[in-house]
BASETOR-552845 format. One line per 3 residues: number of its first residue (from 1); for each residue x, y, z of N, C-alpha, C. Coordinates in steps of 0.05 Angstrom, whole numbers. Example, Ala and Ser with C-alpha at 12.3 -4.5 7.8 and 13.67 -1.06 7.14 Angstrom:
2
1	264/-114/156/246/-90/156/264/-66/156 | 257/-45/142/273/-21/143/258/1/157
This chain:
100
1	398/-11/173/402/10/193/432/14/197 | 450/-2/185/478/1/189/489/28/179 | 477/39/157/488/64/147/470/88/154
4	451/84/171/432/106/179/446/126/196 | 440/151/192/449/172/209/425/180/226 | 428/177/252/406/181/270/410/204/289
7	392/222/288/391/245/307/368/242/325 | 374/246/351/352/246/371/352/274/382 | 329/287/380/326/314/390/300/316/406
10	302/328/428/279/332/446/273/361/453 | 248/367/453/238/393/463/233/390/493 | 229/413/506/221/413/534/193/401/535
13	187/388/557/161/374/559/136/391/555 | 135/415/568/111/431/566/103/439/538 | 121/451/523/113/458/495/107/434/477
16	121/412/483/116/387/468/88/376/473 | 80/375/499/54/365/506/32/383/495 | 36/409/496/17/428/484/15/423/454
19	36/419/441/37/413/412/22/387/405 | 26/367/421/12/342/417/-18/346/419 | -26/361/441/-55/366/445/-67/380/421
22	-53/401/412/-62/418/389/-65/400/365 | -45/384/359/-44/367/334/-68/348/335 | -72/334/357/-94/315/358/-121/327/361
25	-123/352/372/-149/366/372/-158/374/344 | -138/377/326/-145/384/299/-158/361/285 | -152/336/295/-164/312/283/-191/306/296
28	-192/308/324/-216/302/338/-212/308/368 | -232/322/378/-230/329/407/-234/304/425 | -245/283/412/-249/258/427/-224/240/428
31	-204/247/413/-180/232/412/-167/233/440 | -157/210/449/-144/208/475/-121/228/478 | -106/231/457/-82/248/458/-90/278/456
34	-115/284/451/-124/312/450/-128/323/478 | -125/306/499/-129/314/526/-102/314/541 | -97/331/560/-71/333/574/-61/307/585
37	-78/291/597/-68/265/609/-60/246/587 | -76/244/565/-69/226/543/-44/236/529 | -41/262/525/-18/273/511/8/268/528
40	5/272/553/28/267/572/36/237/571 | 17/220/571/22/190/570/37/184/543 | 27/196/522/39/193/495/68/202/495
43	72/226/506/99/237/508/118/219/523 | 108/210/547/125/192/563/132/166/549 | 112/155/534/118/131/518/139/135/497
46	138/159/484/159/166/465/185/168/477 | 187/180/501/212/182/515/223/154/522 | 205/136/531/214/109/538/225/94/514
49	212/98/491/221/86/466/249/96/459 | 252/123/460/278/134/453/299/126/472 | 292/124/498/311/116/519/320/86/513
52	300/69/507/307/42/500/325/39/476 | 319/55/455/336/55/432/364/63/439 | 367/84/454/393/95/461/409/75/477
55	395/61/495/410/40/511/418/16/494 | 402/10/474/408/-14/457/429/-7/435 | 431/19/429/448/27/407/466/50/414
58	482/47/434/501/69/442/519/75/419 | 526/100/417/544/111/397/532/110/368 | 506/103/365/494/102/339/477/127/332
61	476/145/351/459/169/347/473/193/358 | 462/217/350/472/241/360/448/256/374 | 451/262/399/430/274/413/435/304/416
64	413/320/414/414/349/420/387/359/428 | 387/380/444/362/393/452/353/410/428 | 327/409/423/317/423/399/321/453/401
67	323/464/425/327/492/428/352/502/415 | 372/484/413/398/491/401/395/499/372 | 375/488/358/370/494/331/367/525/327
70	353/538/346/348/566/345/369/583/361 | 378/572/383/395/589/401/425/586/396 | 434/564/383/462/560/378/465/545/351
73	452/556/330/450/542/304/478/535/292 | 495/555/290/520/550/277/537/529/291 | 538/530/317/554/511/332/542/483/329
76	514/481/331/501/455/328/507/443/301 | 503/460/280/508/450/253/537/440/249 | 556/455/260/583/447/259/587/420/273
79	576/416/297/578/390/311/565/368/295 | 542/373/283/529/352/267/546/345/242 | 557/365/229/574/361/207/599/343/214
82	610/349/237/633/333/246/624/304/252 | 601/302/266/591/275/274/585/258/249 | 572/271/229/566/256/204/591/250/189
85	611/268/190/636/264/177/635/273/148 | 622/296/144/621/308/117/638/333/115 | 648/339/91/665/363/89/647/388/84
88	626/385/70/608/407/64/593/417/88 | 595/443/95/581/454/118/551/451/115 | 537/446/136/509/444/136/496/472/136
91	476/475/122/463/502/119/441/506/140 | 439/530/150/417/536/169/390/539/156 | 390/538/129/364/542/114/351/514/112
94	324/514/118/310/489/116/281/496/111 | 266/476/102/237/478/97/221/464/119 | 196/470/120/179/457/140/155/445/126
97	141/428/140/118/414/129/94/419/146 | 71/411/138/46/416/152/47/405/181 | 61/383/185/62/371/211/87/376/226
100	104/395/216/128/401/229/124/417/255
């Protein structure tokens, strides 16, 4: 993990919880995370895990709000480029996957 480049990005809670519910309902409506309460608990556990990591590893990650990817792309990519320490500008072009 010494050479890892770590980004922590969070979405707002409401769309995130809705996304969790949708994802797990595709698997099974009986899944605990397919219900609002279970999805909220899952989201909160993820936040606790990220918070614990951040406290244990200060200065090892770069945090940004996911909305910045769409609302302030060029500035965010410039900041990430600087944080990573690379000369080549990061491109706003990217691919997505089935679970993205």
